[in-house]
Residue, then its C-alpha position, 0 to 999 in steps of 0.5 A: x561411341x560406335x556408329x553401326x549402320x542399320x537397315x533403311x527406315x530404322x531411325x536413330x536408336x541410342x543403346x545404353x550398355x550399362x543397363x541394357x536398354x535401347x531408346x529410339x530417338x522420337x518426340x514421344x520419348x522426351x522426358x522432362x528433367x531439371x535444366x535438360x532434355x532426355x530420351x527415355x524408354x518404356x521402362x523409364x531408362x533414360x539417356x542424359x544429353x552428355x551420354x548421347 
């Protein structure tokens, strides 16, 4: 995991390099999966809690 500083006000962004997707940490991105919570972008790419 790399922690890279961003400009003020950017918030938290998870970047998946395996599918080239960026997912903003927001309640609007929460998706329901069996026995866990995950974040997804508009295309449906999602991030498992273990990869966050």
